[in-house]
MDAnalysis code that builds the backbone (N, CA, C; Angstrom):
import MDAnalysis as mda
import numpy as np

u = mda.Universe.empty(288, n_residues=96, atom_resindex=np.repeat(np.arange(96), 3), trajectory=True)
u.add_TopologyAttr("name", ["N", "CA", "C"] * 96)
u.add_TopologyAttr("resid", np.arange(1, 97))
u.add_TopologyAttr("resname", ["MET", "TYR", "THR", "TYR", "VAL", "LEU", "LEU", "ASN", "SER", "ALA", "VAL", "LEU", "ALA", "SER", "VAL", "ALA", "LEU", "LEU", "VAL", "TRP", "ARG", "SER", "ARG", "ALA", "GLY", "LEU", "PRO", "TRP", "LYS", "GLN", "LEU", "GLY", "ILE", "VAL", "LEU", "CYS", "VAL", "VAL", "ALA", "VAL", "MET", "THR", "ALA", "ALA", "PHE", "ASP", "SER", "LEU", "LEU", "ILE", "TYR", "GLU", "HIS", "VAL", "PHE", "ALA", "TYR", "ASN", "SER", "LEU", "LYS", "ILE", "LEU", "GLY", "LEU", "TYR", "ILE", "GLY", "LYS", "ALA", "PRO", "LEU", "GLU", "ASP", "PHE", "ALA", "TYR", "THR", "ILE", "ALA", "ALA", "VAL", "VAL", "LEU", "ILE", "PRO", "TYR", "LEU", "TRP", "SER", "ARG", "TYR", "ALA", "ASN", "LYS", "ASP"])
u.atoms.positions = np.array([
    [-64.972, 56.469, -77.924],
    [-65.063, 56.747, -76.475],
    [-66.467, 57.339, -76.191],
    [-67.242, 56.519, -75.411],
    [-68.548, 56.925, -75.006],
    [-69.449, 57.290, -76.197],
    [-69.279, 56.508, -77.358],
    [-70.133, 56.777, -78.515],
    [-71.665, 56.626, -78.239],
    [-71.956, 55.572, -77.500],
    [-73.459, 55.376, -77.252],
    [-74.014, 56.504, -76.464],
    [-73.245, 57.037, -75.448],
    [-73.750, 58.158, -74.680],
    [-73.986, 59.327, -75.580],
    [-73.165, 59.666, -76.494],
    [-73.325, 60.796, -77.333],
    [-74.569, 60.570, -78.280],
    [-74.660, 59.340, -78.887],
    [-75.835, 59.119, -79.782],
    [-77.153, 59.165, -78.942],
    [-77.147, 58.581, -77.784],
    [-78.404, 58.602, -76.945],
    [-78.688, 59.956, -76.479],
    [-77.758, 60.785, -76.196],
    [-77.959, 62.113, -75.813],
    [-78.688, 62.923, -76.881],
    [-78.161, 62.694, -78.117],
    [-78.747, 63.440, -79.287],
    [-80.184, 62.973, -79.512],
    [-80.395, 61.666, -79.348],
    [-81.830, 61.125, -79.639],
    [-82.740, 61.631, -78.534],
    [-82.285, 61.543, -77.321],
    [-83.242, 61.981, -76.110],
    [-83.500, 63.502, -76.200],
    [-82.446, 64.233, -76.521],
    [-82.672, 65.675, -76.559],
    [-83.537, 66.064, -77.668],
    [-83.545, 65.321, -78.849],
    [-84.435, 65.603, -79.981],
    [-85.812, 65.237, -79.620],
    [-86.092, 64.170, -78.845],
    [-87.383, 63.770, -78.414],
    [-87.913, 64.752, -77.465],
    [-87.055, 65.155, -76.513],
    [-87.493, 66.097, -75.520],
    [-87.879, 67.491, -76.164],
    [-87.046, 67.897, -76.994],
    [-87.356, 69.157, -77.792],
    [-88.659, 69.101, -78.571],
    [-88.861, 68.012, -79.208],
    [-90.121, 67.832, -80.044],
    [-91.304, 67.866, -79.092],
    [-91.279, 67.197, -78.023],
    [-92.410, 67.100, -77.120],
    [-92.630, 68.453, -76.425],
    [-91.562, 69.044, -76.013],
    [-91.722, 70.355, -75.240],
    [-92.149, 71.453, -76.249],
    [-91.689, 71.496, -77.497],
    [-92.098, 72.572, -78.431],
    [-93.617, 72.357, -78.778],
    [-94.048, 71.153, -78.787],
    [-95.464, 70.904, -79.130],
    [-96.402, 71.307, -77.988],
    [-95.852, 71.327, -76.864],
    [-96.759, 71.646, -75.630],
    [-97.710, 70.460, -75.516],
    [-97.341, 69.228, -75.851],
    [-98.178, 68.159, -75.695],
    [-98.646, 67.834, -74.304],
    [-99.875, 67.619, -74.127],
    [-100.450, 67.373, -72.783],
    [-100.405, 65.826, -72.491],
    [-99.171, 65.367, -72.489],
    [-99.202, 63.872, -72.182],
    [-99.445, 63.530, -70.815],
    [-99.866, 62.392, -70.567],
    [-100.261, 61.907, -69.206],
    [-99.001, 61.438, -68.508],
    [-98.218, 62.309, -68.004],
    [-96.889, 62.033, -67.388],
    [-96.868, 61.024, -66.280],
    [-97.875, 61.006, -65.441],
    [-97.894, 60.065, -64.398],
    [-98.001, 58.654, -64.917],
    [-98.939, 58.395, -65.804],
    [-99.167, 57.188, -66.490],
    [-97.887, 56.771, -67.324],
    [-97.240, 57.686, -67.958],
    [-96.011, 57.416, -68.717],
    [-94.955, 56.955, -67.756],
    [-94.815, 57.531, -66.557],
    [-93.872, 57.127, -65.547],
    [-94.031, 55.704, -65.126],
    [-95.300, 55.287, -64.930],
    [-95.613, 53.959, -64.609],
    [-95.221, 52.977, -65.804],
    [-95.574, 53.363, -66.927],
    [-95.152, 52.502, -68.109],
    [-93.743, 52.481, -68.226],
    [-93.043, 53.530, -68.007],
    [-91.619, 53.553, -68.082],
    [-90.950, 52.575, -67.089],
    [-91.448, 52.498, -65.880],
    [-90.910, 51.629, -64.920],
    [-91.068, 50.201, -65.303],
    [-92.295, 49.844, -65.825],
    [-92.579, 48.470, -66.289],
    [-91.680, 48.092, -67.425],
    [-91.576, 48.980, -68.388],
    [-90.794, 48.700, -69.618],
    [-89.341, 48.669, -69.296],
    [-88.865, 49.456, -68.370],
    [-87.486, 49.402, -67.958],
    [-87.064, 48.158, -67.242],
    [-87.906, 47.627, -66.445],
    [-87.709, 46.380, -65.904],
    [-87.682, 45.203, -66.923],
    [-88.576, 45.283, -67.864],
    [-88.591, 44.281, -69.012],
    [-87.370, 44.396, -69.810],
    [-86.973, 45.640, -70.107],
    [-85.707, 45.863, -70.919],
    [-84.484, 45.256, -70.120],
    [-84.366, 45.517, -68.892],
    [-83.321, 44.963, -68.112],
    [-83.264, 43.464, -68.103],
    [-84.462, 42.837, -67.957],
    [-84.487, 41.407, -67.919],
    [-84.226, 40.768, -69.244],
    [-84.929, 41.202, -70.290],
    [-84.712, 40.614, -71.592],
    [-83.317, 41.033, -72.265],
    [-82.930, 42.256, -72.184],
    [-81.673, 42.624, -72.729],
    [-80.497, 41.934, -72.036],
    [-80.617, 41.725, -70.685],
    [-79.610, 40.959, -69.874],
    [-79.531, 39.499, -70.478],
    [-80.748, 38.878, -70.649],
    [-80.740, 37.552, -71.125],
    [-80.102, 37.475, -72.559],
    [-80.447, 38.389, -73.465],
    [-79.926, 38.441, -74.789],
    [-78.434, 38.602, -74.833],
    [-77.900, 39.501, -73.931],
    [-76.549, 39.719, -73.802],
    [-75.757, 38.524, -73.239],
    [-76.361, 37.887, -72.214],
    [-75.836, 36.695, -71.602],
    [-75.734, 35.566, -72.630],
    [-76.739, 35.446, -73.506],
    [-76.752, 34.406, -74.482],
    [-75.919, 34.773, -75.770],
    [-75.237, 35.934, -75.740],
    [-74.439, 36.390, -76.842],
    [-75.203, 36.657, -78.101],
    [-76.420, 37.054, -78.042],
    [-77.290, 37.431, -79.213],
    [-76.689, 38.790, -79.768],
    [-76.348, 39.707, -78.812],
    [-75.602, 40.979, -79.199],
    [-74.765, 41.351, -78.079],
    [-73.928, 42.203, -78.412],
    [-72.904, 42.797, -77.326],
    [-72.594, 44.246, -77.626],
    [-72.085, 44.885, -76.576],
    [-71.771, 46.275, -76.755],
    [-70.167, 46.365, -76.595],
    [-69.644, 47.177, -77.366],
    [-68.216, 47.489, -77.307],
    [-67.874, 48.134, -76.031],
    [-67.119, 47.611, -75.134],
    [-66.810, 48.069, -73.810],
    [-66.037, 49.414, -73.887],
    [-65.439, 49.747, -75.062],
    [-64.717, 51.026, -75.090],
    [-65.759, 52.169, -75.497],
    [-66.959, 51.846, -75.793],
    [-67.888, 52.851, -76.257],
    [-69.001, 53.069, -75.296],
    [-68.963, 52.506, -74.069],
    [-70.068, 52.717, -73.104],
    [-69.418, 53.169, -71.884],
    [-70.311, 53.594, -70.920],
    [-69.845, 54.227, -69.609],
    [-69.352, 53.108, -68.615],
    [-69.858, 51.915, -68.857],
    [-69.464, 50.862, -67.902],
    [-70.399, 50.611, -66.675],
    [-71.538, 51.337, -66.705],
    [-72.543, 51.137, -65.663],
    [-73.663, 50.208, -66.275],
    [-74.086, 49.233, -65.448],
    [-74.905, 48.259, -65.930],
    [-76.097, 48.105, -65.021],
    [-77.215, 47.655, -65.590],
    [-78.416, 47.265, -64.844],
    [-78.553, 45.714, -65.336],
    [-78.192, 44.851, -64.461],
    [-78.201, 43.442, -64.877],
    [-76.916, 43.342, -65.798],
    [-77.039, 42.806, -67.029],
    [-76.000, 42.741, -67.932],
    [-76.127, 43.875, -68.995],
    [-77.179, 44.582, -68.956],
    [-77.560, 45.666, -69.854],
    [-76.801, 46.978, -69.567],
    [-76.075, 47.513, -70.425],
    [-75.409, 48.865, -70.073],
    [-76.499, 49.898, -69.955],
    [-76.256, 50.936, -69.223],
    [-77.046, 52.024, -68.863],
    [-77.653, 52.702, -70.190],
    [-76.688, 52.757, -71.241],
    [-77.011, 53.462, -72.476],
    [-78.239, 52.673, -73.140],
    [-78.350, 51.395, -72.893],
    [-79.429, 50.635, -73.525],
    [-80.822, 51.134, -73.208],
    [-80.955, 51.829, -72.096],
    [-82.250, 52.260, -71.581],
    [-82.744, 53.548, -72.265],
    [-81.892, 54.222, -72.918],
    [-82.280, 55.464, -73.689],
    [-83.322, 55.151, -74.684],
    [-83.253, 54.056, -75.403],
    [-84.162, 53.692, -76.431],
    [-85.545, 53.428, -75.696],
    [-85.538, 52.810, -74.557],
    [-86.738, 52.588, -73.827],
    [-87.440, 53.934, -73.458],
    [-86.651, 54.841, -72.875],
    [-87.168, 56.249, -72.550],
    [-87.763, 56.928, -73.721],
    [-87.018, 56.880, -74.868],
    [-87.436, 57.555, -76.122],
    [-88.756, 56.929, -76.589],
    [-88.848, 55.550, -76.542],
    [-90.124, 55.025, -77.056],
    [-91.300, 55.289, -76.152],
    [-91.110, 55.283, -74.884],
    [-92.216, 55.485, -73.971],
    [-92.728, 57.014, -74.119],
    [-91.926, 57.785, -74.403],
    [-92.426, 59.305, -74.563],
    [-92.800, 59.501, -76.064],
    [-92.010, 59.000, -77.045],
    [-92.356, 59.413, -78.467],
    [-93.529, 58.734, -79.074],
    [-93.827, 57.461, -78.661],
    [-94.966, 56.706, -79.220],
    [-96.261, 57.372, -78.731],
    [-96.489, 57.739, -77.494],
    [-97.747, 58.330, -77.111],
    [-97.817, 59.809, -77.673],
    [-96.733, 60.442, -77.863],
    [-96.769, 61.761, -78.474],
    [-97.196, 61.669, -79.884],
    [-96.673, 60.698, -80.650],
    [-96.993, 60.607, -82.109],
    [-98.447, 60.082, -82.126],
    [-98.892, 59.253, -81.337],
    [-100.271, 58.739, -81.334],
    [-101.230, 59.936, -81.075],
    [-100.933, 60.696, -80.057],
    [-101.837, 61.790, -79.793],
    [-101.896, 62.888, -80.896],
    [-100.736, 62.985, -81.536],
    [-100.715, 64.064, -82.622],
    [-101.299, 63.552, -83.897],
    [-101.165, 62.344, -84.282],
    [-101.534, 61.970, -85.690],
    [-102.633, 60.946, -85.621],
    [-103.017, 60.172, -84.667],
    [-103.978, 59.237, -84.742],
    [-105.402, 59.872, -84.546],
    [-106.439, 59.148, -85.100],
    [-107.763, 59.625, -85.041],
    [-107.976, 61.073, -85.458],
    [-107.216, 61.532, -86.443],
    [-107.495, 62.799, -87.064],
    [-108.257, 62.630, -88.300],
    [-109.607, 63.017, -88.205],
    [-110.453, 62.810, -89.276],
    [-110.487, 64.053, -90.124],
])
């Protein structure tokens, strides 16, 4: 029951805690714009992949809220990536 919500909550909470504890000065306005673009792409491509039966979600383990054919839980990975990748880049890249 709502397995994906529990998993996504744990992942997003971990990402939020990591970024918050580090006091990372991420460019939040730009990340918001990127999130909007990537969320639209996620909705389009995941809906297409679900429509074509490339993958599916167990209806007993999701909330039942959809954007296109993609369940709402599918967007947690998008949010995590948009925040975590710039955080990791700013922390570990170009460190001489």
